[in-house]
N, CA and C atoms of all chains as a GROMACS GRO file, in nm:
protein
  612
    1MET      N    1   0.420   0.752   4.094
    1MET     CA    2   0.253   0.749   4.150
    1MET      C    3   0.171   0.778   4.031
    2ALA      N    4   0.193   0.886   3.961
    2ALA     CA    5   0.138   0.927   3.849
    2ALA      C    6   0.132   0.831   3.722
    3ALA      N    7   0.264   0.786   3.732
    3ALA     CA    8   0.279   0.712   3.601
    3ALA      C    9   0.223   0.542   3.629
    4HIS      N   10   0.220   0.515   3.769
    4HIS     CA   11   0.138   0.393   3.798
    4HIS      C   12  -0.008   0.392   3.764
    5SER      N   13  -0.055   0.513   3.798
    5SER     CA   14  -0.203   0.508   3.779
    5SER      C   15  -0.225   0.534   3.634
    6GLN      N   16  -0.163   0.590   3.546
    6GLN     CA   17  -0.161   0.596   3.417
    6GLN      C   18  -0.169   0.477   3.363
    7THR      N   19  -0.057   0.380   3.389
    7THR     CA   20  -0.075   0.243   3.356
    7THR      C   21  -0.189   0.159   3.363
    8ALA      N   22  -0.227   0.183   3.517
    8ALA     CA   23  -0.337   0.115   3.532
    8ALA      C   24  -0.491   0.159   3.447
    9ALA      N   25  -0.495   0.296   3.429
    9ALA     CA   26  -0.604   0.327   3.343
    9ALA      C   27  -0.582   0.275   3.205
   10HIS      N   28  -0.449   0.260   3.148
   10HIS     CA   29  -0.459   0.210   3.040
   10HIS      C   30  -0.495   0.075   3.029
   11VAL      N   31  -0.464  -0.018   3.129
   11VAL     CA   32  -0.476  -0.169   3.118
   11VAL      C   33  -0.621  -0.180   3.133
   12THR      N   34  -0.700  -0.097   3.204
   12THR     CA   35  -0.842  -0.114   3.241
   12THR      C   36  -0.942  -0.064   3.120
   13LYS      N   37  -0.878  -0.016   2.997
   13LYS     CA   38  -0.963   0.064   2.910
   13LYS      C   39  -1.016  -0.087   2.838
   14PRO      N   40  -1.150  -0.075   2.805
   14PRO     CA   41  -1.216  -0.188   2.743
   14PRO      C   42  -1.165  -0.208   2.604
   15ALA      N   43  -1.170  -0.341   2.553
   15ALA     CA   44  -1.129  -0.361   2.417
   15ALA      C   45  -1.239  -0.331   2.314
   16THR      N   46  -1.202  -0.283   2.201
   16THR     CA   47  -1.323  -0.257   2.101
   16THR      C   48  -1.374  -0.410   2.078
   17PRO      N   49  -1.526  -0.395   2.084
   17PRO     CA   50  -1.571  -0.549   2.054
   17PRO      C   51  -1.544  -0.586   1.892
   18LEU      N   52  -1.524  -0.726   1.875
   18LEU     CA   53  -1.481  -0.786   1.750
   18LEU      C   54  -1.575  -0.719   1.641
   19ASN      N   55  -1.719  -0.711   1.669
   19ASN     CA   56  -1.813  -0.678   1.575
   19ASN      C   57  -1.806  -0.533   1.507
   20VAL      N   58  -1.748  -0.486   1.590
   20VAL     CA   59  -1.743  -0.320   1.547
   20VAL      C   60  -1.610  -0.326   1.440
   21TRP      N   61  -1.504  -0.366   1.479
   21TRP     CA   62  -1.389  -0.340   1.364
   21TRP      C   63  -1.360  -0.486   1.269
   22LEU      N   64  -1.409  -0.558   1.281
   22LEU     CA   65  -1.396  -0.697   1.204
   22LEU      C   66  -1.455  -0.645   1.057
   23PRO      N   67  -1.599  -0.606   1.032
   23PRO     CA   68  -1.652  -0.572   0.913
   23PRO      C   69  -1.562  -0.485   0.844
   24PRO      N   70  -1.539  -0.355   0.890
   24PRO     CA   71  -1.451  -0.260   0.814
   24PRO      C   72  -1.325  -0.326   0.767
   25VAL      N   73  -1.240  -0.420   0.866
   25VAL     CA   74  -1.127  -0.474   0.828
   25VAL      C   75  -1.131  -0.553   0.710
   26ILE      N   76  -1.224  -0.670   0.710
   26ILE     CA   77  -1.239  -0.754   0.616
   26ILE      C   78  -1.291  -0.699   0.481
   27LEU      N   79  -1.398  -0.588   0.471
   27LEU     CA   80  -1.438  -0.517   0.353
   27LEU      C   81  -1.317  -0.447   0.302
   28GLY      N   82  -1.223  -0.394   0.401
   28GLY     CA   83  -1.088  -0.303   0.379
   28GLY      C   84  -1.008  -0.390   0.286
   29TRP      N   85  -1.026  -0.522   0.314
   29TRP     CA   86  -0.916  -0.604   0.259
   29TRP      C   87  -0.976  -0.666   0.136
   30VAL      N   88  -1.076  -0.696   0.120
   30VAL     CA   89  -1.147  -0.740   0.003
   30VAL      C   90  -1.179  -0.624  -0.099
   31ILE      N   91  -1.223  -0.515  -0.069
   31ILE     CA   92  -1.231  -0.396  -0.150
   31ILE      C   93  -1.147  -0.274  -0.093
   32PRO      N   94  -1.029  -0.240  -0.151
   32PRO     CA   95  -0.952  -0.143  -0.099
   32PRO      C   96  -1.032  -0.018  -0.095
   33GLY      N   97  -1.040   0.041   0.037
   33GLY     CA   98  -1.092   0.148   0.052
   33GLY      C   99  -1.243   0.124   0.115
   34GLY      N  100  -1.282   0.000   0.106
   34GLY     CA  101  -1.436  -0.046   0.138
   34GLY      C  102  -1.456  -0.044   0.273
   35GLY      N  103  -1.340  -0.051   0.381
   35GLY     CA  104  -1.370  -0.012   0.517
   35GLY      C  105  -1.420   0.134   0.541
   36HIS      N  106  -1.345   0.208   0.455
   36HIS     CA  107  -1.395   0.362   0.487
   36HIS      C  108  -1.509   0.384   0.444
   37PHE      N  109  -1.556   0.327   0.329
   37PHE     CA  110  -1.687   0.343   0.287
   37PHE      C  111  -1.799   0.315   0.373
   38LEU      N  112  -1.775   0.173   0.446
   38LEU     CA  113  -1.857   0.131   0.553
   38LEU      C  114  -1.869   0.244   0.678
   39LEU      N  115  -1.767   0.299   0.679
   39LEU     CA  116  -1.768   0.376   0.808
   39LEU      C  117  -1.806   0.529   0.764
   40LYS      N  118  -1.850   0.544   0.641
   40LYS     CA  119  -1.893   0.663   0.613
   40LYS      C  120  -1.796   0.781   0.574
   41ARG      N  121  -1.676   0.720   0.532
   41ARG     CA  122  -1.548   0.802   0.497
   41ARG      C  123  -1.552   0.819   0.351
   42THR      N  124  -1.652   0.833   0.291
   42THR     CA  125  -1.676   0.787   0.120
   42THR      C  126  -1.521   0.878   0.073
   43GLY      N  127  -1.501   0.993   0.098
   43GLY     CA  128  -1.400   1.064   0.024
   43GLY      C  129  -1.277   0.971   0.014
   44ARG      N  130  -1.218   0.978   0.150
   44ARG     CA  131  -1.126   0.893   0.188
   44ARG      C  132  -1.127   0.739   0.105
   45GLY      N  133  -1.229   0.678   0.127
   45GLY     CA  134  -1.217   0.558   0.060
   45GLY      C  135  -1.215   0.553  -0.105
   46ALA      N  136  -1.266   0.645  -0.159
   46ALA     CA  137  -1.263   0.658  -0.305
   46ALA      C  138  -1.121   0.679  -0.356
   47LEU      N  139  -1.063   0.766  -0.272
   47LEU     CA  140  -0.883   0.815  -0.298
   47LEU      C  141  -0.814   0.682  -0.273
   48ILE      N  142  -0.854   0.597  -0.164
   48ILE     CA  143  -0.766   0.501  -0.130
   48ILE      C  144  -0.796   0.376  -0.248
   49PHE      N  145  -0.940   0.354  -0.280
   49PHE     CA  146  -0.984   0.279  -0.391
   49PHE      C  147  -0.902   0.294  -0.504
   50ALA      N  148  -0.892   0.430  -0.559
   50ALA     CA  149  -0.839   0.490  -0.700
   50ALA      C  150  -0.681   0.446  -0.675
   51SER      N  151  -0.632   0.508  -0.569
   51SER     CA  152  -0.476   0.476  -0.569
   51SER      C  153  -0.440   0.330  -0.558
   52VAL      N  154  -0.483   0.245  -0.492
   52VAL     CA  155  -0.479   0.093  -0.470
   52VAL      C  156  -0.499   0.027  -0.618
   53PHE      N  157  -0.629   0.066  -0.678
   53PHE     CA  158  -0.658   0.000  -0.816
   53PHE      C  159  -0.562   0.062  -0.917
   54LEU      N  160  -0.521   0.170  -0.935
   54LEU     CA  161  -0.446   0.212  -1.048
   54LEU      C  162  -0.281   0.176  -1.010
   55MET      N  163  -0.262   0.156  -0.892
   55MET     CA  164  -0.132   0.106  -0.877
   55MET      C  165  -0.112  -0.051  -0.924
   56PHE      N  166  -0.226  -0.100  -0.865
   56PHE     CA  167  -0.205  -0.266  -0.929
   56PHE      C  168  -0.236  -0.280  -1.074
   57LEU      N  169  -0.315  -0.175  -1.138
   57LEU     CA  170  -0.322  -0.197  -1.262
   57LEU      C  171  -0.231  -0.166  -1.348
   58PHE      N  172  -0.123  -0.068  -1.310
   58PHE     CA  173  -0.032  -0.029  -1.375
   58PHE      C  174   0.072  -0.157  -1.368
   59GLY      N  175   0.079  -0.215  -1.241
   59GLY     CA  176   0.144  -0.312  -1.224
   59GLY      C  177   0.133  -0.439  -1.319
   60LEU      N  178   0.017  -0.471  -1.344
   60LEU     CA  179  -0.035  -0.560  -1.433
   60LEU      C  180   0.006  -0.514  -1.592
   61PHE      N  181  -0.017  -0.379  -1.612
   61PHE     CA  182   0.031  -0.341  -1.748
   61PHE      C  183   0.174  -0.348  -1.769
   62MET      N  184   0.239  -0.353  -1.664
   62MET     CA  185   0.386  -0.338  -1.690
   62MET      C  186   0.429  -0.484  -1.693
   63ARG      N  187   0.336  -0.599  -1.659
   63ARG     CA  188   0.353  -0.716  -1.664
   63ARG      C  189   0.469  -0.736  -1.567
   64GLY      N  190   0.434  -0.710  -1.424
   64GLY     CA  191   0.493  -0.754  -1.301
   64GLY      C  192   0.480  -0.900  -1.266
   65MET      N  193   0.560  -0.957  -1.186
   65MET     CA  194   0.532  -1.074  -1.128
   65MET      C  195   0.467  -1.069  -1.030
   66MET      N  196   0.376  -1.188  -0.989
   66MET     CA  197   0.303  -1.211  -0.880
   66MET      C  198   0.408  -1.336  -0.798
   67PHE      N  199   0.431  -1.305  -0.680
   67PHE     CA  200   0.527  -1.366  -0.595
   67PHE      C  201   0.418  -1.519  -0.532
   68THR      N  202   0.481  -1.615  -0.535
   68THR     CA  203   0.429  -1.756  -0.506
   68THR      C  204   0.487  -1.782  -0.380
   69PRO      N  205   0.414  -1.863  -0.281
   69PRO     CA  206   0.480  -1.904  -0.146
   69PRO      C  207   0.553  -2.001  -0.169
   70GLN      N  208   0.699  -2.010  -0.211
   70GLN     CA  209   0.765  -2.112  -0.216
   70GLN      C  210   0.906  -2.090  -0.152
   71GLY      N  211   0.946  -2.210  -0.103
   71GLY     CA  212   1.099  -2.170  -0.044
   71GLY      C  213   1.196  -2.178  -0.139
   72GLY      N  214   1.291  -2.106  -0.128
   72GLY     CA  215   1.406  -2.105  -0.239
   72GLY      C  216   1.524  -2.189  -0.172
   73GLY      N  217   1.654  -2.140  -0.223
   73GLY     CA  218   1.771  -2.220  -0.162
   73GLY      C  219   1.820  -2.165  -0.041
   74ASP      N  220   1.763  -2.041  -0.010
   74ASP     CA  221   1.815  -1.974   0.138
   74ASP      C  222   1.730  -1.899   0.171
   75VAL      N  223   1.767  -1.859   0.296
   75VAL     CA  224   1.644  -1.797   0.389
   75VAL      C  225   1.597  -1.659   0.326
   76LEU      N  226   1.687  -1.587   0.285
   76LEU     CA  227   1.636  -1.444   0.203
   76LEU      C  228   1.538  -1.478   0.103
   77THR      N  229   1.574  -1.580   0.024
   77THR     CA  230   1.504  -1.602  -0.097
   77THR      C  231   1.333  -1.636  -0.042
   78SER      N  232   1.350  -1.725   0.032
   78SER     CA  233   1.224  -1.743   0.103
   78SER      C  234   1.132  -1.635   0.172
   79LEU      N  235   1.223  -1.566   0.233
   79LEU     CA  236   1.145  -1.442   0.284
   79LEU      C  237   1.101  -1.341   0.182
   80ILE      N  238   1.176  -1.328   0.080
   80ILE     CA  239   1.104  -1.227  -0.020
   80ILE      C  240   0.996  -1.317  -0.094
   81ASN      N  241   1.002  -1.459  -0.126
   81ASN     CA  242   0.903  -1.481  -0.170
   81ASN      C  243   0.737  -1.495  -0.090
   82TYR      N  244   0.773  -1.535   0.067
   82TYR     CA  245   0.670  -1.555   0.137
   82TYR      C  246   0.618  -1.384   0.150
   83GLY      N  247   0.731  -1.292   0.171
   83GLY     CA  248   0.680  -1.159   0.210
   83GLY      C  249   0.614  -1.083   0.089
   84GLY      N  250   0.662  -1.129  -0.041
   84GLY     CA  251   0.590  -1.068  -0.165
   84GLY      C  252   0.464  -1.139  -0.160
   85PHE      N  253   0.439  -1.271  -0.141
   85PHE     CA  254   0.303  -1.340  -0.145
   85PHE      C  255   0.191  -1.255  -0.056
   86ILE      N  256   0.272  -1.225   0.064
   86ILE     CA  257   0.159  -1.171   0.141
   86ILE      C  258   0.121  -1.039   0.096
   87ALA      N  259   0.207  -0.955   0.076
   87ALA     CA  260   0.186  -0.802   0.013
   87ALA      C  261   0.101  -0.831  -0.118
   88ASP      N  262   0.119  -0.923  -0.188
   88ASP     CA  263   0.028  -0.926  -0.330
   88ASP      C  264  -0.119  -0.959  -0.285
   89ILE      N  265  -0.133  -1.065  -0.203
   89ILE     CA  266  -0.277  -1.086  -0.166
   89ILE      C  267  -0.364  -0.981  -0.074
   90ALA      N  268  -0.280  -0.900  -0.039
   90ALA     CA  269  -0.319  -0.793   0.058
   90ALA      C  270  -0.390  -0.701  -0.038
   91ALA      N  271  -0.392  -0.691  -0.177
   91ALA     CA  272  -0.449  -0.613  -0.258
   91ALA      C  273  -0.597  -0.650  -0.274
   92GLY      N  274  -0.628  -0.766  -0.223
   92GLY     CA  275  -0.773  -0.829  -0.202
   92GLY      C  276  -0.822  -0.870  -0.321
   93ALA      N  277  -0.932  -0.810  -0.354
   93ALA     CA  278  -1.032  -0.859  -0.506
   93ALA      C  279  -0.942  -0.849  -0.605
   94PHE      N  280  -0.841  -0.738  -0.616
   94PHE     CA  281  -0.760  -0.716  -0.733
   94PHE      C  282  -0.680  -0.846  -0.780
   95TYR      N  283  -0.607  -0.892  -0.676
   95TYR     CA  284  -0.523  -0.998  -0.661
   95TYR      C  285  -0.595  -1.135  -0.728
   96LEU      N  286  -0.721  -1.159  -0.638
   96LEU     CA  287  -0.812  -1.263  -0.658
   96LEU      C  288  -0.846  -1.258  -0.791
   97ILE      N  289  -0.892  -1.149  -0.847
   97ILE     CA  290  -0.948  -1.164  -1.006
   97ILE      C  291  -0.826  -1.185  -1.092
   98ALA      N  292  -0.730  -1.106  -1.058
   98ALA     CA  293  -0.607  -1.146  -1.177
   98ALA      C  294  -0.558  -1.307  -1.155
   99ALA      N  295  -0.563  -1.337  -1.024
   99ALA     CA  296  -0.535  -1.467  -1.037
   99ALA      C  297  -0.642  -1.591  -1.106
  100MET      N  298  -0.779  -1.537  -1.078
  100MET     CA  299  -0.866  -1.615  -1.122
  100MET      C  300  -0.882  -1.631  -1.269
  101PHE      N  301  -0.848  -1.512  -1.344
  101PHE     CA  302  -0.821  -1.510  -1.481
  101PHE      C  303  -0.692  -1.552  -1.534
  102GLY      N  304  -0.610  -1.616  -1.466
  102GLY     CA  305  -0.491  -1.672  -1.492
  102GLY      C  306  -0.388  -1.600  -1.486
  103TYR      N  307  -0.369  -1.479  -1.454
  103TYR     CA  308  -0.255  -1.369  -1.477
  103TYR      C  309  -0.133  -1.459  -1.395
  104SER      N  310  -0.043  -1.477  -1.489
  104SER     CA  311   0.099  -1.545  -1.449
  104SER      C  312   0.215  -1.491  -1.527
  105GLN      N  313   0.308  -1.426  -1.464
  105GLN     CA  314   0.408  -1.374  -1.539
  105GLN      C  315   0.536  -1.419  -1.488
  106PRO      N  316   0.624  -1.467  -1.578
  106PRO     CA  317   0.753  -1.518  -1.522
  106PRO      C  318   0.845  -1.384  -1.489
  107ASP      N  319   0.935  -1.437  -1.395
  107ASP     CA  320   1.021  -1.299  -1.346
  107ASP      C  321   1.124  -1.284  -1.477
  108LEU      N  322   1.093  -1.202  -1.548
  108LEU     CA  323   1.186  -1.157  -1.632
  108LEU      C  324   1.298  -1.063  -1.622
  109PRO      N  325   1.395  -1.047  -1.691
  109PRO     CA  326   1.481  -0.951  -1.670
  109PRO      C  327   1.419  -0.802  -1.732
  110GLY      N  328   1.451  -0.674  -1.699
  110GLY     CA  329   1.412  -0.572  -1.746
  110GLY      C  330   1.339  -0.479  -1.637
  111ASP      N  331   1.371  -0.343  -1.671
  111ASP     CA  332   1.334  -0.237  -1.559
  111ASP      C  333   1.185  -0.228  -1.564
  112VAL      N  334   1.120  -0.238  -1.664
  112VAL     CA  335   0.980  -0.239  -1.659
  112VAL      C  336   0.910  -0.355  -1.597
  113HIS      N  337   0.946  -0.460  -1.612
  113HIS     CA  338   0.890  -0.583  -1.530
  113HIS      C  339   0.894  -0.556  -1.397
  114ASP      N  340   1.039  -0.520  -1.373
  114ASP     CA  341   1.080  -0.500  -1.228
  114ASP      C  342   0.980  -0.386  -1.171
  115TYR      N  343   0.964  -0.271  -1.238
  115TYR     CA  344   0.874  -0.160  -1.173
  115TYR      C  345   0.730  -0.246  -1.139
  116GLY      N  346   0.683  -0.318  -1.261
  116GLY     CA  347   0.575  -0.371  -1.222
  116GLY      C  348   0.558  -0.459  -1.120
  117THR      N  349   0.646  -0.542  -1.103
  117THR     CA  350   0.644  -0.631  -0.961
  117THR      C  351   0.628  -0.551  -0.837
  118LYS      N  352   0.708  -0.444  -0.817
  118LYS     CA  353   0.734  -0.343  -0.728
  118LYS      C  354   0.571  -0.290  -0.715
  119PHE      N  355   0.520  -0.238  -0.841
  119PHE     CA  356   0.375  -0.174  -0.819
  119PHE      C  357   0.273  -0.279  -0.755
  120LEU      N  358   0.279  -0.392  -0.805
  120LEU     CA  359   0.182  -0.510  -0.752
  120LEU      C  360   0.188  -0.521  -0.595
  121VAL      N  361   0.338  -0.524  -0.555
  121VAL     CA  362   0.335  -0.544  -0.413
  121VAL      C  363   0.313  -0.439  -0.324
  122THR      N  364   0.334  -0.301  -0.386
  122THR     CA  365   0.299  -0.180  -0.314
  122THR      C  366   0.169  -0.182  -0.307
  123ALA      N  367   0.079  -0.204  -0.414
  123ALA     CA  368  -0.075  -0.190  -0.379
  123ALA      C  369  -0.116  -0.262  -0.298
  124GLY      N  370  -0.050  -0.382  -0.255
  124GLY     CA  371  -0.103  -0.454  -0.125
  124GLY      C  372  -0.061  -0.402  -0.002
  125LEU      N  373   0.065  -0.318  -0.017
  125LEU     CA  374   0.124  -0.279   0.109
  125LEU      C  375   0.023  -0.156   0.149
  126LEU      N  376   0.013  -0.066   0.038
  126LEU     CA  377  -0.092   0.041   0.059
  126LEU      C  378  -0.221  -0.004   0.122
  127ASN      N  379  -0.260  -0.109   0.093
  127ASN     CA  380  -0.398  -0.173   0.134
  127ASN      C  381  -0.404  -0.202   0.273
  128ILE      N  382  -0.285  -0.248   0.332
  128ILE     CA  383  -0.244  -0.275   0.442
  128ILE      C  384  -0.242  -0.148   0.552
  129LEU      N  385  -0.191  -0.030   0.480
  129LEU     CA  386  -0.213   0.093   0.535
  129LEU      C  387  -0.355   0.118   0.592
  130ALA      N  388  -0.424   0.126   0.454
  130ALA     CA  389  -0.572   0.153   0.481
  130ALA      C  390  -0.659   0.054   0.544
  131ILE      N  391  -0.625  -0.067   0.554
  131ILE     CA  392  -0.678  -0.139   0.657
  131ILE      C  393  -0.651  -0.133   0.802
  132VAL      N  394  -0.558  -0.076   0.821
  132VAL     CA  395  -0.501  -0.050   0.976
  132VAL      C  396  -0.587   0.092   1.001
  133ASP      N  397  -0.598   0.196   0.894
  133ASP     CA  398  -0.672   0.312   0.925
  133ASP      C  399  -0.823   0.266   0.969
  134ALA      N  400  -0.868   0.211   0.892
  134ALA     CA  401  -1.010   0.181   0.874
  134ALA      C  402  -1.054   0.103   1.038
  135TYR      N  403  -0.957   0.031   1.087
  135TYR     CA  404  -0.958  -0.048   1.217
  135TYR      C  405  -0.949   0.071   1.328
  136GLU      N  406  -0.859   0.161   1.302
  136GLU     CA  407  -0.864   0.270   1.393
  136GLU      C  408  -0.960   0.356   1.412
  137ILE      N  409  -1.012   0.392   1.283
  137ILE     CA  410  -1.141   0.458   1.268
  137ILE      C  411  -1.251   0.375   1.326
  138ALA      N  412  -1.280   0.276   1.338
  138ALA     CA  413  -1.365   0.173   1.369
  138ALA      C  414  -1.351   0.172   1.530
  139ALA      N  415  -1.218   0.154   1.580
  139ALA     CA  416  -1.210   0.142   1.716
  139ALA      C  417  -1.236   0.271   1.800
  140GLY      N  418  -1.216   0.384   1.729
  140GLY     CA  419  -1.256   0.500   1.781
  140GLY      C  420  -1.122   0.580   1.804
  141LYS      N  421  -0.986   0.527   1.773
  141LYS     CA  422  -0.870   0.593   1.796
  141LYS      C  423  -0.846   0.708   1.742
  142LYS      N  424  -0.911   0.741   1.621
  142LYS     CA  425  -0.917   0.853   1.530
  142LYS      C  426  -1.029   0.880   1.433
  143ASP      N  427  -1.030   0.990   1.389
  143ASP     CA  428  -1.164   1.033   1.307
  143ASP      C  429  -1.171   0.992   1.182
  144MET      N  430  -0.447  -0.792  -2.263
  144MET     CA  431  -0.441  -0.695  -2.168
  144MET      C  432  -0.325  -0.620  -2.232
  145PRO      N  433  -0.348  -0.470  -2.233
  145PRO     CA  434  -0.259  -0.399  -2.279
  145PRO      C  435  -0.118  -0.388  -2.231
  146LYS      N  436  -0.005  -0.355  -2.272
  146LYS     CA  437   0.119  -0.349  -2.229
  146LYS      C  438   0.178  -0.219  -2.238
  147ILE      N  439   0.220  -0.172  -2.115
  147ILE     CA  440   0.289  -0.055  -2.121
  147ILE      C  441   0.443  -0.032  -2.097
  148ASN      N  442   0.492   0.044  -2.146
  148ASN     CA  443   0.638   0.067  -2.105
  148ASN      C  444   0.677   0.217  -2.046
  149LEU      N  445   0.658   0.249  -1.934
  149LEU     CA  446   0.688   0.341  -1.864
  149LEU      C  447   0.853   0.384  -1.856
  150SER      N  448   0.880   0.519  -1.871
  150SER     CA  449   1.005   0.528  -1.835
  150SER      C  450   1.044   0.537  -1.701
  151HIS      N  451   1.171   0.517  -1.631
  151HIS     CA  452   1.203   0.534  -1.495
  151HIS      C  453   1.116   0.664  -1.426
  152PHE      N  454   1.116   0.762  -1.509
  152PHE     CA  455   1.078   0.866  -1.429
  152PHE      C  456   0.907   0.882  -1.422
  153GLU      N  457   0.836   0.820  -1.521
  153GLU     CA  458   0.702   0.812  -1.527
  153GLU      C  459   0.661   0.678  -1.418
  154ALA      N  460   0.723   0.598  -1.422
  154ALA     CA  461   0.707   0.499  -1.330
  154ALA      C  462   0.733   0.538  -1.182
  155ALA      N  463   0.846   0.605  -1.148
  155ALA     CA  464   0.858   0.668  -1.020
  155ALA      C  465   0.762   0.779  -0.983
  156PHE      N  466   0.748   0.854  -1.084
  156PHE     CA  467   0.628   0.960  -1.045
  156PHE      C  468   0.512   0.926  -1.002
  157LEU      N  469   0.446   0.783  -1.081
  157LEU     CA  470   0.324   0.746  -1.038
  157LEU      C  471   0.347   0.676  -0.920
  158PHE      N  472   0.442   0.612  -0.875
  158PHE     CA  473   0.465   0.544  -0.743
  158PHE      C  474   0.449   0.625  -0.637
  159SER      N  475   0.526   0.750  -0.665
  159SER     CA  476   0.523   0.867  -0.575
  159SER      C  477   0.374   0.914  -0.544
  160LEU      N  478   0.319   0.941  -0.645
  160LEU     CA  479   0.186   1.005  -0.638
  160LEU      C  480   0.065   0.892  -0.556
  161PHE      N  481   0.067   0.775  -0.587
  161PHE     CA  482  -0.015   0.701  -0.534
  161PHE      C  483   0.010   0.667  -0.387
  162THR      N  484   0.138   0.650  -0.374
  162THR     CA  485   0.196   0.648  -0.237
  162THR      C  486   0.169   0.733  -0.144
  163SER      N  487   0.173   0.857  -0.196
  163SER     CA  488   0.156   0.993  -0.114
  163SER      C  489  -0.002   1.004  -0.073
  164VAL      N  490  -0.072   0.965  -0.169
  164VAL     CA  491  -0.201   0.983  -0.142
  164VAL      C  492  -0.259   0.913  -0.019
  165VAL      N  493  -0.221   0.768  -0.032
  165VAL     CA  494  -0.262   0.683   0.059
  165VAL      C  495  -0.189   0.723   0.194
  166MET      N  496  -0.052   0.741   0.200
  166MET     CA  497   0.008   0.788   0.319
  166MET      C  498  -0.046   0.912   0.374
  167GLY      N  499  -0.077   1.012   0.304
  167GLY     CA  500  -0.155   1.130   0.361
  167GLY      C  501  -0.278   1.094   0.416
  168ILE      N  502  -0.362   0.999   0.372
  168ILE     CA  503  -0.493   0.981   0.406
  168ILE      C  504  -0.480   0.898   0.559
  169THR      N  505  -0.393   0.794   0.545
  169THR     CA  506  -0.373   0.716   0.662
  169THR      C  507  -0.296   0.774   0.798
  170SER      N  508  -0.205   0.880   0.763
  170SER     CA  509  -0.117   0.923   0.875
  170SER      C  510  -0.190   1.025   0.966
  171LYS      N  511  -0.251   1.106   0.916
  171LYS     CA  512  -0.302   1.226   0.995
  171LYS      C  513  -0.452   1.239   1.040
  172LYS      N  514  -0.492   1.333   1.134
  172LYS     CA  515  -0.621   1.318   1.185
  172LYS      C  516  -0.705   1.423   1.111
  173THR      N  517  -0.663   1.539   1.056
  173THR     CA  518  -0.749   1.648   0.991
  173THR      C  519  -0.720   1.650   0.860
  174ASP      N  520  -0.843   1.683   0.763
  174ASP     CA  521  -0.822   1.698   0.604
  174ASP      C  522  -0.700   1.785   0.596
  175LYS      N  523  -0.689   1.900   0.664
  175LYS     CA  524  -0.566   1.990   0.624
  175LYS      C  525  -0.428   1.911   0.645
  176GLU      N  526  -0.433   1.848   0.753
  176GLU     CA  527  -0.278   1.774   0.793
  176GLU      C  528  -0.268   1.666   0.680
  177ARG      N  529  -0.367   1.593   0.638
  177ARG     CA  530  -0.366   1.506   0.546
  177ARG      C  531  -0.313   1.552   0.410
  178LEU      N  532  -0.374   1.665   0.355
  178LEU     CA  533  -0.339   1.706   0.230
  178LEU      C  534  -0.192   1.770   0.244
  179ASP      N  535  -0.145   1.837   0.365
  179ASP     CA  536  -0.029   1.882   0.381
  179ASP      C  537   0.046   1.757   0.368
  180TYR      N  538   0.046   1.656   0.454
  180TYR     CA  539   0.158   1.563   0.444
  180TYR      C  540   0.158   1.484   0.322
  181GLY      N  541   0.045   1.479   0.263
  181GLY     CA  542   0.056   1.390   0.119
  181GLY      C  543   0.149   1.458   0.049
  182VAL      N  544   0.085   1.618   0.013
  182VAL     CA  545   0.209   1.695  -0.051
  182VAL      C  546   0.349   1.700  -0.022
  183TYR      N  547   0.364   1.674   0.117
  183TYR     CA  548   0.502   1.678   0.163
  183TYR      C  549   0.569   1.561   0.111
  184CYS      N  550   0.498   1.442   0.135
  184CYS     CA  551   0.555   1.311   0.098
  184CYS      C  552   0.593   1.309  -0.061
  185PHE      N  553   0.506   1.369  -0.104
  185PHE     CA  554   0.525   1.365  -0.268
  185PHE      C  555   0.632   1.442  -0.309
  186ALA      N  556   0.679   1.561  -0.239
  186ALA     CA  557   0.765   1.621  -0.274
  186ALA      C  558   0.891   1.584  -0.221
  187CYS      N  559   0.899   1.500  -0.107
  187CYS     CA  560   1.016   1.425  -0.058
  187CYS      C  561   1.057   1.309  -0.166
  188PHE      N  562   0.958   1.261  -0.224
  188PHE     CA  563   0.975   1.146  -0.312
  188PHE      C  564   1.039   1.207  -0.446
  189LEU      N  565   0.991   1.318  -0.486
  189LEU     CA  566   1.044   1.399  -0.607
  189LEU      C  567   1.220   1.438  -0.574
  190VAL      N  568   1.221   1.491  -0.459
  190VAL     CA  569   1.342   1.526  -0.424
  190VAL      C  570   1.468   1.425  -0.434
  191ALA      N  571   1.404   1.316  -0.369
  191ALA     CA  572   1.472   1.196  -0.362
  191ALA      C  573   1.512   1.143  -0.499
  192LEU      N  574   1.422   1.133  -0.571
  192LEU     CA  575   1.445   1.092  -0.688
  192LEU      C  576   1.525   1.143  -0.797
  193PHE      N  577   1.523   1.287  -0.778
  193PHE     CA  578   1.610   1.354  -0.878
  193PHE      C  579   1.760   1.375  -0.803
  194GLY      N  580   1.756   1.396  -0.675
  194GLY     CA  581   1.871   1.367  -0.587
  194GLY      C  582   1.966   1.260  -0.605
  195ILE      N  583   1.890   1.130  -0.611
  195ILE     CA  584   1.974   1.016  -0.623
  195ILE      C  585   2.007   0.984  -0.771
  196ALA      N  586   1.934   1.026  -0.873
  196ALA     CA  587   1.954   1.033  -1.004
  196ALA      C  588   2.104   1.114  -1.035
  197TRP      N  589   2.073   1.242  -0.983
  197TRP     CA  590   2.220   1.310  -1.025
  197TRP      C  591   2.335   1.274  -0.940
  198LEU      N  592   2.324   1.206  -0.814
  198LEU     CA  593   2.416   1.122  -0.755
  198LEU      C  594   2.489   1.012  -0.822
  199MET      N  595   2.382   0.946  -0.884
  199MET     CA  596   2.424   0.822  -0.996
  199MET      C  597   2.505   0.876  -1.090
  200ARG      N  598   2.443   0.982  -1.154
  200ARG     CA  599   2.506   1.060  -1.282
  200ARG      C  600   2.655   1.099  -1.240
  201LEU      N  601   2.677   1.169  -1.131
  201LEU     CA  602   2.812   1.223  -1.096
  201LEU      C  603   2.883   1.105  -1.055
  202GLY      N  604   2.851   1.003  -0.970
  202GLY     CA  605   2.927   0.893  -0.961
  202GLY      C  606   2.986   0.825  -1.052
  203HIS      N  607   2.919   0.782  -1.190
  203HIS     CA  608   2.951   0.729  -1.310
  203HIS      C  609   3.059   0.838  -1.387
  204GLY      N  610   3.072   0.964  -1.344
  204GLY     CA  611   3.157   1.060  -1.407
  204GLY      C  612   3.102   1.075  -1.559
   0.00000   0.00000   0.00000
């Protein structure tokens, strides 16, 4: 009975309006930490911006490879290429600016290049974490 | 654009640092919890870094 009423209460909870959470999410994607700035969490926003920016910058300096959305010979290669591309573009403006200035690095053998590729991908993945956090703050699920 | 050559340790250290900062910020609810969790994540990264490095060294003989 108690479980049933809890479920009912959960279902009837109103959804957060789109205009409340969408601006921080979009801004958080374009400028890492921007969603937090918009929500007046400036300290956290600055730390997120610095972390994602430096991670991406070190990735570029190590000549990491940017993934392109292309199918390979097998499913795993396609999965890696598409997944890597999504993670790369999740870095927002950093990715767009690098692509705009023609940054294109072939997949070279070598540990430094490999680290660079991982840094570029991880910068985007960290920004996805920050975007989800901005959404939860905007939706009132956390402070 | 400058090109840098980081060692394995330097690259892993920077990776751990940036990742721990963001994970600490996004995972917990109070500033104290965020700081504690960020430090905990960073320590875990370093323990894993040295632990796996020693395992590989011992494994190679």
